N, C-alpha and C positions, 0 to 999 in steps of 0.2 A: 481609616478604612472604611468598608459599609458597615450598616448595624447588622448585618446578617452572619458576619463575621466568617472564618474561614472553613473551606469546607474540604475536608482534609483525606488523604489515601489512606491514613492510618484508623478510620474510624471502621467500626462494621460494616455501617450502611454508608458508602461513601457517596452518594446522592445525596443524604440529608446534612442539613449545617450542623453546625459544632452549636449549642444551644447560646454558651457565652459568648459575645463579642469578644473578639482578640486585637488589640490595637497592635501598630507595629513595634510601637515603643515595649511595650510587654512582650511582645514577641522576638523582639530584635530583628525585625524583620527590614531592610533597606526601602525604599519607594524611588521606583523610575519614569520616569513617565516621558511623553514626547515623541509615542509611536500613534498613528492611525489607526496599524491595523498590525496584531499579533497572529503569527500562523504558528502552532505548534505541533511540532511534527516535520521531518524533512523528507520524506520520500519523496516518489513523484508527483503527487497530489500539492504537497506543500511546496515542493519548488516551482512548479506552475505558479502557485496561489501565489506564493512570494513574490514570484519573477512579475505576474500579470498586474499584481497590486502596485508595485512599485513603479511599473510603467503607466499606471494610471493616473502618478502624481503621488500616491499613498506613500508615507514614511512606513516603511515594513519591516518586522523584526521576526526572525525565523530563528525558531529554537529545535533543536536537534540534542536527542541525548546521545549519539553515539561521536564519531571525530570525523563523518563521511557524510555527504549526503546520498540519496538516493534509495536509502531502505535496502529492499531486498535485493535490488539490482546492483548494489554494490556489497555492502558491509553482509548481506545475505548469502555473496554467492551464487543470486537464483541463474542459471545457465543459458537461457536465450528468454527472448521478446515473446510473447503472445503474438499472433496475427497482425499484422497492422493494414491489411487489405480487407476487402470483402470477397476475394478472389478475383477483383478483376481491379481495383484501385486501393489506395492508400485512404483509409477513410478516418482517419485519427489524425487531424490536422492541427494548425495553429503552431502552438508552441509544442505539443504533443509532435509534430511532425519533423519539428526542428531538432529536438532532444533525440528522437531517433535517428535522423540521417547523421548527427554528428558521431553518436556513438556508433552509427556501422562503420564510420571509420576505423576504429579499432580491431575488426574481424574483415581487413582487406579480400581474404579469400570468398567473402560470400555475395555472391550475385545474385540474390534473391531477399524479398520482405517477408515473409511469412517464417515465423519459427526460429528468427536470426540469433545467433548467439553473441551471448554478451563479455565484452572486455571489462570486467568489472573495474581494472584503473582508467580506462579511456574515459568509461561512464561519470568516476568521481569527478573528473576535468571536467565534464560538460555540465554536469549540473554546478558544479563550483563558478565554472563561465557564465552561467545563464543567470544567476541571482546577482553575480556581481555587474554583467554587465546593467542591470536597472540599478543598481545603488541599494540593493535590499542587505539589511544589518543581519550577521548569520552568527548567532551564538552556539558553538560547538558545546560537547560535555557536560550538557545542561538538560535537566528534568524538568517538566511540568509537574508539580506535586500537588497542587490545590488550585482552587479558584475562590476568589473573593468576591463578592455579590454586592452591588448597590441596591439592587430591589430582588424581588424574586423571580422575574424577567431578564433582566439586566446583569452580565458579568461586567464588573468594575476592575479587578486585576488577577493576574494567574499569577500564583508562588512559584519559583524557577529556583532549583538547587541546583549548584555549580561549587567550582572550587572558592566563590565569594563569600559561600553560604547560602542562607534565603534571602532572596528579593524580590518584592512585589514591581512586576510590570502591567503598568495601566495602559490602555488605549480606547480608542471610540470601538473596534471592532473587533472580534477573536475568530479564529478560522480554524477548525478540529479538523487536522490532517494526521493524527494519532496512529489513524490503522484502527485501533480500540475503542475509538469515540469518547475518550479521557475527560474532556475537557466539557462538551456538550452532558456526559453522564452525570458527571461532579455538580454540575450548574443546575441540574434538577431534570433534564433532557429524559422523557422516558427513552427505552430503548428494547429491543427484542433480541434474544440471542439462541440462536441453533434452531433447531426443527421444533415440531412438536412437542417432543418428549424434551428438550434442551439439550441434544446432541450438537456438538460442531463438528465440523471436518477435522480431519486429523491434519497434521502438519510435519512438516519436513526440514530436516536439516540437510542442506543441499553442502557440496563438497568437490573438488578437484583432483584430479591425477595426472600423475606428471610423469617422461620417459614411458608412455605406452608406443606397443609396435606399431606403428602408422600403416605397415603393410600387412602385417597379418589381421590388421584390424581391418582395413578394405576386403581383406580374404572373407570375414564375415559379413560384409555388408554395409560396414563403415557407419557401424549402430549395434548398439546393446540395447536398446528400447524393448520395452515389454512386447512391441508386435512381432520382435524378430524371434522365433522359435530358436535361433543359438544363442540366444541370450542366456549369461549365465544364470541370470538370476529365476530361469524355470528350474535347473538344476539345484540351487541353493532351498529351493521351498521343499523338493523332495528330500533332500537331506536332514537330518535330524541335529545335524551341527551348528546351524545359523537360526538359533530358536526368536531372533529379535527380527527376522525378515521376514514377516507374516503376512505378505501379498508380493506381486510381479511387481510393484510402481517401481519403474526406471526409466529413466529419460535422459538422454547423453548426448555433449555437443561438444564437437572440434573446436576451442577457440583459439591456439596456437599450435604452433609446432610442437609435437607427440603429446599434448595436453587434452585430457577433457575434461569438460565440468558436468558435474550428474545433479539433478532433481532425482531425485530416488529413495523410496523406503516411507514409513509413514509411522507417525508417533503421539499418543494420544495426550494432547495438551489442551489447558483453558487458558487462554496467554493475559486472561484479568485479576488470573491467581499466581501471585509470585511463587510460592511454592511448587505449582504443578508445571510454570513456565521455567524453573530451575531445573527441578528433576526433568522433564521432556528434553534440553538440551546436553543434559548429561547423557540421559538415555541416547539422543540423535547420536553423540559421539561414539557410544558404543557400538550402535546399529552401523556406523558408518565403517567403522573397523571389522565388521561383519561382513559388511558389502563387499568392500576392498579383499578381506582373505578370501572370499566365494570365489569373486572374479580371477583370482588369481590361481584358485585351483582349478575350477571349471575351465578357464579361458587361459592357461598357462603361455601359450607363445603369444597372447595380446599383452597382458599383464602381469607374465610373469616378475618383468623386470621392473615394474611400475613402482610409483613412490607418490604415498599420500600427501599432497603438499597444502592442504587446505579444508578444514573446515566452516560455515560462517560462523561470524561473529553473532549472526541474529539466529534464532529460531525460525523458520518458516512458516509462517501464520497463514492460516487461509481463512480462517472465521471467528469473529467475537461479537461484539455486539454491532447492531443496526440500530444507529438514530429513527426513530419515529418523528417523519420530518410531514409539512402539508402533504405531501402526496408520497405513498409506498408503489414503488413500482413492483409489480409482477409476474410469474410465471406465466399466466396467461397475456401479459403485456408483451412479455417475450416471445410466446408461440404467436402472437398475430403480428409480430414484427411492428408494433404499434408508433406513430409519431404524435409529437405532443405539441400544443399550440406555445409551451415554454421550452420548447427542445433547444439544447443548448450543444447539443454535439451527436455522434453517431458510435453505435457498437453491433458488432457480430458477431462475437465470441461467443462458443456455443458454452450449453448447461453441463461446467465442469464442477462436476462434486466430489469430493473424495472422503466417504463416507462408504460403508457397508451398509448393502442392501438398495441404493441411490437409483430412481429410475434413469434411462438414458433415453435422451428425447434426441430427435434429430437435428442434425447441424444445419445452420443456413445454407442455402444454395447459391450461388453466383451471383455477385450485385446485391443479395440480401441484407438486411441492415433495419434497426430498432433507433429512434429515436430514445436521448437522455435527457429526462423533464428537470428542470431546474425546481419545481416543488421538492425533489427528492433528495434536495442538499439545504434546505429550510425548515430546522428545530423547529418542532411545533413547542408553543408554549417560552422561548427566548426569542428577545427582538436584539442581540446584536452577536450573536453567535451561527456561522456557516459552517458545513461539514464537507470534507471531500475526500475521494481515496473510497477502501474496501467499507465505512463505515456508513457511507447512504442508507436509504431508507428503500430498501427492499424488502420481498420476501426470502425465504430460504432456499429456494431453487432457483431464484432470479437471480441472487447474492453469488451463486457459481458463475455467472458469468459478466460481472462489474466490476466484480473483486481484483481484476488482474491489471497490469500497468496499463497498458492505452488507454482505457479508459478513467484511470486515475487520474493520469495527465490531464486528460481532456475537463473534467470536473475539476479539477484543480484551476485549471486556468478561468474557468468560467465562475467560480466564487472569488476569485483573485481580480475579475476585471468588475463583478459584482460590486466588491469593496471599493474600490474606487468610484464607480456612481454614490455608492452609499456613505462614504465620509464625507462627500459634499453636499451631500441633500439636506434640507430642511426638515426631512423627516427620516432621520435615518433609522429604519426598522428593515430588517432584511425582508421581513414579508411584504413590502411595500416597493419591490425594486420594479422599474418599468422596464419588464419582458423585452419590449418590443427594442427601447435602446441597447437593453443588453444584447441579443441577437445582432441587431445591426452594428455594436461593437466589435464582437465576436467575428463576425462577417469580415469587417475590416480587417482584422488581426489575421483571417486565411480560416478560419473555423467554418466548417462544415456541418448543417444542421436539420437540411430541407430532404 
C-alpha cells in the first residue's frame, strides 16, 4: 500500500492521514486490482457514471452500501422525479432520459413528464438492467470505509467493508458518487458544508400509505400537498398533539391503486455524523407516525382505513459536503441562466432550499435553463478523482437546484464518459480532460448542453 497509509473514517479528522503507514499484511486487508474505474455510491449519479464508463470500455466497479441501486429513488422511497423538462421539452438527455422513460413504465396512469411518481420496484430493475447491460461489476452491501493514497494528490485504493471483511480495491481512477463526498474528502479535497453559519438543509424520511380511499381523495382535489388548504397538515400544525410536525411540508403522489407515497416532514440531521444520522432516522419514523395519525384524525374519510406500508430505508439527505472543484457554480450563475464553454448538460430546476428563513427565488420561465460546467465535477488538488451528484462544487443556494436526481443523472454520465477518456490517456489527470472530445462524445450519446 502507499506510504501515506490509510485515511480512516474512525479518525477525529477524517481528511488527515494516519501518521504511521499500515501494510495490508498487518491490517489483514486483502488487495484486489483489475479495475480501471471505481465508482463509490450507487445512486442516480453512480449508476450513470458506472454505465457510461463501462460503455466507453473501462473495467468499472460500482460499490453500493445497500442492497439496491438508485439511492433515494429506490431505497429512500422518494415519491416523485423532479421535473425533467424546461416546461417545453425534456432537457436531461442521454442516459438520464433513458432511465426516466423506463422508470415511467412503472406508473402507466401518468401521462406527463414533470413530477412523475416513482414506482420504486420498477426503478430498482431499471438501474440493475442499465449497469448490467454495459458489464459493470456491482458490489452490494459494501461500504467504502477509507482511502489509501499513493501520494498527496493520487488515490491508490479504497478500503471496502463487507461480509468478506476489509478489502482494498485499486484502480486508475475513482468517481465519488456518495452524495456526502466521502472519498474526495478523505483523500484530502477541501469542501464546504451548509451556509455561512454551517447550517444544512433539513432532511426528510419518505413513506407510503396503502388502502387510501381514492374516491374521497379525489373529493379534496386528489392531493394533500401543502398548497391545498384542505390538507390535514395545516390542522396538525394547529394541534398540540403532533409536536414533531414543525411545518407544513407535505408532498404526496399516487403511485398505484390506493397507494400514496409521501415526501413530508422535516428532521434536523448532519449526515456525516453517524450519531446524528442514526438519531434522525429514528426521529423520522416517529414523525411519520404522527403525520399518519394526523391524517387519519383530520381526513378520516380519506385516510381512516389507511395503512402505513413502508418508511424509507435511507434518510432523505438534501445537503452535506460540497467538494471544492476547479469551478464553483454559484447562485449568480443560476440567476443569469449562464452557459459554459465546458458545459456537459442543462438544468432548469428551481432553487429548492429546505431551511428556515431561506430566500425564495423566482423559478425559470418556459424554455429557460443553465449549463452545468464540467469544472464543478473536478476536485482541486486530486489528480484521479471525479465527483458527481449532490456533492459537486456549488455555493449553498445553487446547491438547492443541482442536488436533485435529474441533474445527478447528467453529471454521472459526464464523469463516466470522462473516465473512459482518461483511463486510456497518456496523461491520466482529471484536470487535463479534452473538453471538446468529451462534449462530442456526450452529444453522440444524446446529451444536450447547448
